[in-house]
C-alpha positions in Angstrom: 27.3 42.8 -10.2 27.4 42.0 -6.5 30.6 41.7 -4.7 31.7 38.2 -5.5 35.2 36.8 -4.9 37.2 36.9 -8.1 40.6 35.7 -9.3 42.5 36.2 -12.6 43.4 33.3 -14.8 47.1 34.0 -14.1 46.5 33.7 -10.3 44.6 30.4 -10.4 46.4 27.7 -8.5 47.6 24.7 -10.5 45.4 22.4 -8.5 42.2 24.6 -8.9 38.9 22.7 -8.9 37.0 24.3 -11.8 33.2 24.3 -12.4 32.3 25.4 -16.0 28.7 26.8 -16.1 28.5 27.4 -19.9 26.0 25.7 -22.2 26.6 22.3 -23.7 27.7 23.6 -27.1 30.2 26.0 -25.5 31.6 23.2 -23.4 31.9 20.9 -26.4 33.9 23.4 -28.4 36.6 23.9 -25.8 37.0 23.7 -22.0 39.6 23.3 -19.3 40.7 19.7 -19.0 39.5 18.2 -15.7 36.8 20.8 -15.2 33.3 19.8 -14.2 30.5 20.9 -16.5 27.1 22.0 -15.1 25.2 24.6 -17.1 24.2 27.6 -15.0 20.5 26.8 -15.2 21.1 23.4 -13.8 23.3 24.3 -10.9 20.5 24.5 -8.3 19.1 21.1 -8.9 22.6 19.5 -9.4 24.2 21.1 -6.3 25.0 17.6 -4.9 27.0 16.8 -8.1 29.4 19.8 -7.8 33.0 18.9 -7.2 34.6 19.5 -3.8 36.8 22.5 -4.0 38.1 24.7 -1.3 37.3 27.0 -2.9 35.5 26.0 -6.1 36.6 28.1 -9.1 33.7 28.9 -11.4 34.2 29.8 -15.1 32.0 30.7 -18.1 32.7 32.5 -21.4 33.3 36.0 -20.0 32.7 36.0 -16.3 29.1 37.1 -16.1 27.3 33.8 -15.7 30.0 32.4 -13.4 29.7 35.6 -11.3 26.0 34.9 -10.8 26.8 31.2 -10.0 29.3 32.3 -7.4 26.8 34.7 -5.8 24.2 31.9 -5.6 26.7 29.3 -4.4 27.8 31.7 -1.6 24.2 32.0 -0.4 24.2 28.2 -0.2 27.3 28.1 1.9 29.6 26.9 -0.9 32.9 28.7 -1.0 33.5 29.7 -4.6 35.5 32.2 -6.6 34.7 33.7 -10.0 37.4 33.3 -12.7 37.6 36.9 -14.1 37.2 37.1 -17.9 36.2 33.5 -18.1 37.3 31.2 -21.0 38.1 34.3 -23.1 40.8 35.3 -20.6 41.9 31.6 -20.3 42.4 31.4 -24.1 44.1 34.9 -24.2 46.5 33.7 -21.5 47.4 30.7 -23.7 46.2 28.2 -21.2 45.5 24.7 -22.6 41.9 23.7 -23.6 40.4 20.4 -24.8 37.3 19.7 -26.9 34.8 16.9 -26.8 35.3 16.1 -30.5 39.1 15.7 -30.3 39.3 18.7 -32.7 41.3 21.8 -31.7 39.5 23.7 -28.9 37.8 26.9 -30.0 35.8 29.6 -28.3 
């Protein structure tokens, strides 16, 4: 993948503004509380809906889709950083997740 800025889950600041670019079913199963959800395929047409982050931290399941999003956002002048390892790394680090259904979050 191109050189995109990347950060580990462990190094994410506590006040990180997170954009989750996974699909609806992945988001519903478990996500970072307070994150904004815009599936990768919708990012271009929903650019104006993205949260203000300086930078914006982008996450997906494993880091591939979010890496593509970060590359594209960079071309649009949006400062963004890929969360390495995505939600898999988030879960492995024991970070909290929430689900839409109120059930325990799963990946």
